[in-house]
C-alpha positions in Angstrom: 0.0 0.0 0.0 1.5 3.3 -1.1 1.0 7.0 -0.1 -1.5 7.6 -2.9 -3.8 4.8 -1.7 -3.7 5.9 1.7 -4.5 9.4 0.7 -7.4 8.3 -1.5 -8.8 6.3 1.3 -8.7 9.3 3.8 -10.4 11.4 1.2 -13.2 8.9 0.5 -13.7 8.4 4.2 -13.7 12.0 5.0 -16.3 12.9 2.3 -18.4 9.8 3.3 -18.4 10.8 6.9 -19.4 14.4 6.1 -22.1 13.3 3.5 -23.8 11.0 6.0 -23.6 13.4 9.1 -26.7 14.8 10.2 -25.7 18.5 9.6 -26.8 21.4 7.5 -25.5 22.2 3.9 -23.7 25.3 5.1 -22.0 23.4 8.1 -21.1 20.6 5.7 -19.5 23.0 3.4 -17.6 24.4 6.1 -16.4 21.0 7.4 -15.4 20.0 3.8 -13.5 23.3 3.6 -11.7 22.6 6.8 -10.9 19.0 5.8 -9.6 20.1 2.5 -7.3 22.8 4.0 -6.0 20.1 6.7 -5.4 17.7 3.8 -3.6 20.3 1.8 -1.3 21.1 4.6 -0.5 17.5 5.3 0.2 16.9 1.6 2.5 20.0 1.4 4.3 18.8 4.6 4.7 15.4 3.3 6.1 16.8 -0.2 8.5 19.1 1.8 9.8 15.9 3.8 10.2 13.9 0.6 12.1 16.9 -1.1 14.5 17.2 1.9 15.1 13.4 2.2 15.8 13.2 -1.5 18.2 16.2 -1.4 20.0 14.5 1.6 20.2 11.1 -0.1 21.6 12.8 -3.3 24.3 14.5 -1.1 25.2 11.3 0.3 25.5 9.6 -2.9 27.6 12.5 -4.4 30.0 12.2 -1.2 30.3 8.4 -1.9 31.1 9.0 -5.6 33.6 11.7 -4.7 35.3 9.3 -2.2 35.4 6.5 -4.8 36.8 8.9 -7.4 39.5 9.8 -5.0 40.4 6.2 -3.9 40.4 5.1 -7.5 42.9 8.0 -8.4 45.1 7.2 -5.6 45.2 3.5 -6.2 46.0 4.3 -10.0 48.8 6.6 -9.0 50.3 4.1 -6.7 50.2 1.4 -9.4 51.8 3.7 -11.9 54.6 4.6 -9.4 55.1 1.0 -8.7 55.4 0.2 -12.5 57.7 3.0 -12.8 60.0 2.0 -10.1 60.0 -1.5 -11.1 61.1 -0.4 -14.5 63.8 1.4 -13.2 64.9 -1.5 -11.1 65.1 -3.9 -14.1 67.3 -1.2 -16.0 69.6 -1.0 -13.2 70.2 -4.8 -13.0 71.0 -4.8 -16.7 
């Protein structure tokens, strides 16, 4: 069950409750407006949280990629240095 299904269920439940409640049309419209405003706020807060978490995850992924890049560069440099120094040792033996 995802967030969309839950949201649809909440909306259907709220509308059903309001339509079956023994209140006047004016009061029902007021309740519908209140419920809509609350739902808008909850949705906006949820979207804000998702955006923050997405940005945080993106930053963590970027940091991990940078670390891998640095480690790879260091390893390649050590490897080249070892190849170069072992080539020099071979020449001095000859």
